[in-house]
C-alpha positions as CSV (number, residue, x, y, z in Angstrom):
1,X,-137.0,-28.0,-45.4
2,X,-135.8,-28.4,-49.0
3,X,-137.9,-30.1,-51.6
4,X,-136.7,-32.5,-54.3
5,X,-137.8,-32.4,-57.9
6,X,-137.0,-35.3,-60.3
7,X,-136.6,-34.7,-64.0
8,X,-137.6,-38.0,-65.4
9,X,-135.9,-37.8,-68.8
10,X,-133.4,-35.7,-70.8
11,X,-135.2,-34.0,-73.6
12,X,-133.6,-30.5,-73.6
13,X,-130.0,-29.4,-74.2
14,X,-129.9,-27.9,-70.8
15,X,-132.1,-27.1,-67.8
16,X,-131.1,-23.4,-67.3
17,X,-134.8,-22.2,-67.3
18,X,-135.6,-24.6,-64.5
19,X,-132.5,-23.7,-62.5
20,X,-133.5,-20.0,-62.7
21,X,-137.0,-20.7,-61.5
22,X,-135.8,-22.9,-58.6
23,X,-133.0,-20.5,-57.5
24,X,-133.4,-19.4,-53.9
25,X,-136.6,-21.6,-53.5
26,X,-134.9,-24.4,-51.5
27,X,-135.9,-26.8,-54.3
28,X,-133.3,-29.4,-55.4
29,X,-133.2,-30.6,-59.0
30,X,-132.4,-34.3,-59.5
31,X,-131.9,-35.3,-63.1
32,X,-132.2,-38.8,-64.6
33,X,-132.5,-40.2,-68.1
34,X,-135.1,-42.9,-67.4
35,X,-136.4,-45.1,-70.2
36,X,-139.3,-46.6,-68.3
37,X,-141.6,-46.1,-65.3
38,X,-139.4,-48.7,-63.5
39,X,-136.3,-46.6,-64.0
40,X,-138.1,-43.5,-62.7
41,X,-138.9,-45.5,-59.6
42,X,-135.3,-46.6,-59.3
43,X,-134.0,-43.0,-59.7
44,X,-136.3,-41.9,-56.9
45,X,-134.9,-44.5,-54.4
46,X,-133.2,-42.9,-51.5
47,X,-134.8,-39.5,-52.1
48,X,-138.0,-37.9,-50.9
49,X,-139.3,-36.8,-54.3
50,X,-141.9,-34.1,-54.0
51,X,-142.5,-33.5,-57.7
52,X,-141.8,-34.9,-61.2
53,X,-141.0,-32.9,-64.3
54,X,-141.8,-35.2,-67.1
55,X,-142.1,-35.3,-70.9
56,X,-144.5,-37.4,-72.8
57,X,-142.2,-40.3,-73.7
58,X,-142.5,-42.4,-70.6
59,X,-145.8,-43.5,-69.0
60,X,-146.3,-42.3,-65.5
61,X,-148.0,-45.4,-64.3
62,X,-149.9,-46.3,-61.1
63,X,-146.7,-48.0,-59.9
64,X,-144.9,-44.6,-60.0
65,X,-147.5,-43.1,-57.6
66,X,-147.5,-46.2,-55.4
67,X,-143.7,-46.3,-55.0
68,X,-143.0,-42.5,-54.7
69,X,-145.3,-41.9,-51.8
70,X,-143.9,-38.4,-51.1
71,X,-145.0,-37.2,-54.5
72,X,-147.2,-34.1,-54.5
73,X,-147.0,-32.8,-58.1
74,X,-146.4,-34.2,-61.6
75,X,-145.7,-31.3,-64.1
76,X,-145.8,-32.3,-67.7
77,X,-143.6,-30.6,-70.3
78,X,-146.2,-30.0,-72.9
79,X,-149.9,-30.0,-73.6
80,X,-150.7,-33.7,-73.6
81,X,-151.2,-35.7,-70.3
82,X,-152.3,-39.0,-71.8
83,X,-149.0,-40.6,-70.6
84,X,-150.0,-40.0,-67.0
85,X,-152.4,-42.3,-65.1
86,X,-154.8,-39.6,-63.9
87,X,-156.9,-42.0,-61.9
88,X,-153.8,-43.1,-60.0
89,X,-152.8,-39.5,-59.5
90,X,-156.3,-38.8,-58.0
91,X,-156.1,-41.9,-55.8
92,X,-152.8,-40.7,-54.4
93,X,-153.9,-37.0,-54.1
94,X,-151.2,-35.9,-56.6
95,X,-151.8,-32.8,-58.6
96,X,-151.1,-33.1,-62.3
97,X,-150.3,-30.0,-64.4
98,X,-149.3,-29.2,-68.0
99,X,-148.4,-26.2,-70.1
100,X,-151.3,-25.8,-72.6
101,X,-150.4,-22.4,-74.0
102,X,-146.7,-22.4,-74.7
103,X,-146.6,-23.1,-78.5
104,X,-149.8,-21.8,-79.9
105,X,-147.9,-19.6,-82.3
106,X,-145.5,-22.3,-83.4
107,X,-148.0,-25.1,-83.9
108,X,-150.4,-22.9,-85.8
109,X,-147.6,-21.6,-88.0
110,X,-146.4,-25.2,-88.6
111,X,-149.9,-26.3,-89.5
112,X,-150.3,-23.5,-92.0
113,X,-146.8,-24.2,-93.4
114,X,-147.6,-27.8,-94.0
115,X,-150.9,-26.9,-95.7
116,X,-149.2,-24.4,-98.0
117,X,-146.2,-26.8,-98.7
118,X,-148.7,-29.5,-99.6
119,X,-150.9,-27.3,-101.8
120,X,-147.9,-26.0,-103.7
121,X,-145.9,-29.3,-103.7
122,X,-142.8,-27.6,-102.4
123,X,-141.0,-30.7,-101.2
124,X,-141.6,-32.4,-104.4
125,X,-140.4,-29.5,-106.5
126,X,-137.3,-29.3,-104.3
127,X,-136.5,-33.0,-104.9
128,X,-137.1,-32.5,-108.6
129,X,-134.7,-29.6,-108.9
130,X,-132.1,-31.3,-106.6
131,X,-132.2,-34.3,-108.9
132,X,-131.0,-32.1,-111.8
133,X,-134.4,-31.3,-113.4
134,X,-136.1,-28.1,-114.2
135,X,-139.7,-28.5,-115.3
136,X,-142.6,-26.6,-113.8
137,X,-145.0,-29.3,-115.1
138,X,-143.4,-31.9,-112.9
139,X,-146.2,-31.5,-110.3
140,X,-149.0,-30.4,-112.6
141,X,-151.8,-30.0,-112.2
142,X,-151.9,-27.6,-109.2
143,X,-155.1,-26.0,-108.0
144,X,-155.4,-22.3,-106.9
145,X,-155.8,-22.1,-103.1
146,X,-158.1,-19.1,-103.1
147,X,-161.7,-20.2,-102.7
148,X,-161.0,-23.6,-101.2
149,X,-162.5,-24.9,-98.0
150,X,-160.5,-25.6,-94.9
151,X,-161.9,-28.0,-92.2
152,X,-160.6,-27.8,-88.7
153,X,-161.1,-30.8,-86.4
154,X,-161.5,-29.2,-83.0
155,X,-161.5,-25.5,-82.4
156,X,-159.2,-24.7,-79.5
157,X,-156.5,-22.1,-79.2
158,X,-154.3,-23.5,-82.0
159,X,-157.1,-24.0,-84.5
160,X,-158.4,-20.4,-83.8
161,X,-154.9,-19.1,-84.4
162,X,-154.8,-21.0,-87.7
163,X,-158.0,-19.3,-88.7
164,X,-156.5,-15.9,-88.0
165,X,-153.3,-16.7,-89.9
166,X,-155.1,-17.9,-93.1
167,X,-157.5,-15.0,-93.2
168,X,-155.8,-13.5,-96.3
169,X,-156.1,-16.6,-98.4
170,X,-159.9,-16.1,-98.8
171,X,-160.8,-19.6,-97.7
172,X,-164.1,-20.9,-96.3
173,X,-163.4,-22.3,-92.9
174,X,-165.5,-25.1,-91.2
175,X,-165.0,-26.8,-87.9
176,X,-166.2,-29.8,-86.0
177,X,-166.0,-29.4,-82.2
178,X,-168.9,-30.6,-80.1
179,X,-167.6,-28.8,-77.1
180,X,-167.3,-25.2,-78.4
181,X,-170.5,-23.1,-78.8
182,X,-171.7,-22.0,-82.2
183,X,-171.5,-18.5,-80.9
184,X,-167.8,-18.7,-80.2
185,X,-167.1,-20.4,-83.5
186,X,-169.1,-17.7,-85.4
187,X,-167.0,-15.0,-83.7
188,X,-164.1,-16.2,-85.9
189,X,-166.2,-16.3,-89.1
190,X,-166.1,-20.1,-89.0
191,X,-169.0,-22.4,-89.7
192,X,-169.8,-25.2,-87.3
193,X,-170.6,-28.5,-89.1
194,X,-171.0,-32.2,-88.4
195,X,-168.1,-34.6,-88.4
196,X,-168.8,-36.3,-91.8
197,X,-169.9,-33.0,-93.3
198,X,-166.6,-31.4,-92.5
199,X,-164.8,-34.2,-94.5
200,X,-167.2,-34.2,-97.4
201,X,-167.0,-30.4,-97.9
202,X,-163.3,-29.6,-97.1
203,X,-160.5,-29.4,-99.6
204,X,-158.0,-29.1,-96.7
205,X,-158.3,-30.7,-93.3
206,X,-156.2,-29.9,-90.2
207,X,-156.5,-31.8,-86.9
208,X,-156.2,-30.1,-83.5
209,X,-157.8,-32.2,-80.8
210,X,-155.9,-33.4,-77.7
211,X,-155.4,-37.2,-77.4
212,X,-158.1,-38.8,-75.3
213,X,-159.9,-42.1,-75.5
214,X,-162.6,-40.3,-77.5
215,X,-160.1,-38.9,-80.1
216,X,-157.8,-42.0,-80.4
217,X,-158.0,-43.0,-84.1
218,X,-160.7,-40.4,-84.6
219,X,-159.4,-40.0,-88.1
220,X,-159.9,-43.6,-89.4
221,X,-160.7,-45.4,-92.6
222,X,-164.3,-44.1,-92.5
223,X,-163.0,-40.5,-92.1
224,X,-160.6,-40.8,-95.0
225,X,-163.3,-42.4,-97.2
226,X,-165.6,-39.4,-96.5
227,X,-162.9,-37.0,-97.8
228,X,-162.6,-35.8,-101.3
229,X,-160.1,-37.5,-103.6
230,X,-158.5,-34.1,-103.9
231,X,-158.3,-33.5,-100.1
232,X,-155.1,-32.7,-98.3
233,X,-154.9,-33.9,-94.6
234,X,-152.6,-32.3,-92.0
235,X,-152.0,-33.4,-88.4
236,X,-150.1,-31.4,-85.8
237,X,-152.0,-32.6,-82.8
238,X,-151.1,-36.1,-81.5
239,X,-150.0,-39.1,-83.6
240,X,-152.6,-41.6,-82.3
241,X,-155.5,-39.3,-83.3
242,X,-154.9,-40.8,-86.8
243,X,-155.1,-44.5,-87.7
244,X,-151.8,-44.6,-89.7
245,X,-152.7,-47.8,-91.6
246,X,-155.9,-46.1,-92.8
247,X,-153.9,-43.1,-93.8
248,X,-151.4,-45.3,-95.7
249,X,-154.3,-47.0,-97.5
250,X,-156.0,-43.6,-98.3
251,X,-152.8,-42.3,-99.9
252,X,-151.8,-45.4,-101.8
253,X,-155.3,-46.0,-103.0
254,X,-155.8,-42.4,-104.1
255,X,-158.6,-41.8,-101.7
256,X,-157.1,-38.5,-100.8
257,X,-154.5,-36.4,-102.6
258,X,-151.8,-35.8,-99.9
259,X,-151.0,-35.6,-96.2
260,X,-148.6,-33.8,-94.0
261,X,-148.0,-34.9,-90.4
262,X,-145.8,-33.7,-87.6
263,X,-146.7,-36.4,-85.1
264,X,-146.9,-40.2,-85.4
265,X,-148.3,-43.1,-83.4
266,X,-144.7,-44.3,-82.7
267,X,-141.9,-41.8,-82.4
268,X,-139.4,-42.2,-83.9
269,X,-141.5,-44.0,-86.5
270,X,-139.2,-46.9,-87.2
271,X,-140.1,-48.5,-90.5
272,X,-143.5,-46.9,-90.9
273,X,-144.8,-47.5,-94.4
274,X,-145.7,-43.8,-94.6
275,X,-142.0,-42.9,-94.8
276,X,-140.8,-42.2,-98.3
277,X,-144.3,-41.8,-99.8
278,X,-144.2,-39.0,-102.4
279,X,-147.5,-37.6,-101.3
280,X,-146.7,-37.5,-97.6
281,X,-144.7,-34.8,-95.7
282,X,-143.4,-35.9,-92.3
283,X,-141.7,-33.6,-89.9
284,X,-140.2,-34.9,-86.6
285,X,-142.6,-33.6,-84.0
286,X,-141.2,-30.2,-84.5
287,X,-144.3,-28.0,-84.7
288,X,-144.0,-26.9,-81.1
289,X,-140.4,-25.8,-81.4
290,X,-138.8,-22.4,-81.4
291,X,-136.2,-21.2,-79.0
292,X,-138.8,-19.0,-77.4
293,X,-141.4,-21.7,-77.0
294,X,-138.8,-24.1,-75.6
295,X,-137.7,-21.6,-72.9
296,X,-141.4,-20.9,-72.1
297,X,-142.2,-24.6,-71.8
298,X,-139.4,-25.3,-69.4
299,X,-140.0,-22.2,-67.4
300,X,-143.7,-22.6,-67.0
301,X,-143.5,-26.3,-66.1
302,X,-141.0,-25.4,-63.4
303,X,-143.1,-22.5,-62.2
304,X,-146.1,-24.9,-61.7
305,X,-143.9,-27.0,-59.4
306,X,-142.8,-24.0,-57.4
307,X,-146.4,-22.7,-57.1
308,X,-147.7,-26.1,-56.0
309,X,-144.9,-26.8,-53.5
310,X,-145.1,-23.4,-52.0
311,X,-148.9,-23.3,-51.8
312,X,-149.2,-20.8,-54.6
313,X,-152.0,-20.7,-57.2
314,X,-151.6,-23.4,-59.9
315,X,-152.6,-22.3,-63.4
316,X,-152.9,-25.6,-65.2
317,X,-154.4,-28.3,-63.0
318,X,-155.5,-31.2,-65.3
319,X,-156.4,-34.1,-63.1
320,X,-160.0,-33.9,-64.5
321,X,-158.8,-33.5,-68.1
322,X,-160.5,-36.7,-69.2
323,X,-163.9,-35.0,-68.8
324,X,-162.8,-31.6,-70.2
325,X,-163.7,-30.5,-73.7
326,X,-161.3,-31.3,-76.5
327,X,-160.4,-27.7,-76.9
328,X,-159.7,-27.1,-73.3
329,X,-156.1,-28.4,-73.6
330,X,-155.5,-27.2,-77.1
């Protein structure tokens, strides 16, 4: 008997990787462009939906599990699963999977790029020159990067890759991650410190935890007040890890020097007051992206569906992710 997989929203230019994975499996791909859980339910009407392929934009609520009673698997395009009601998934015996390892190279590179661009004021110099000016002192004073301290909030796959990529810059690297052993952290030449100590000592801070109830607004007004006035803060994890109103206050009140973020609490950000600030770089949730990572993401999410529906071995079951360490999904 054939199986039906519903793609809940259109986020990719095409679904060629999925079609290749599902070829000759007896799995039918049904594509919708839902904007809400209710529209997902409507799209499933008249079909026995065995699995969902879903991005992070639409909440997969308890109502979805209640109405699509044939559902066996929800496969998330990406690392985060905070948009999925995991308790409801457990109640309805639905397996939830993600793709936690598809963009480690891209996100770590993007984080390092944002750090370097902020340290060297690249966007500001670009704007200065494009405005018809030519003055190296326009962004003075700049500090030498060598010898500075980088603090990593969480120490999962991406943060570890960041550590490897900045090795040549001769930085002291600290991390706060209560779920990773000191022995593992020391293997990378990194020092494990307390939460407030990380902010107090670091010149550069980069956030890498997944979004959980524990990490929502983890970087708040108290965190920013603990940072140096010269600190640069970077976030390539999830937007709600940061209290954006606190970040705005920290920048405009000169509590920290600069920030660079790839993810925001609301995406697109609408009329966020962070937009247009000279000391804030914002990129459009692009850290994950390369052509290779996009193909890998689509392919692996589809492969999880095939494995689950054909009684194979699932690699990335996350139904218990709320009790997993921060780094386990990084």
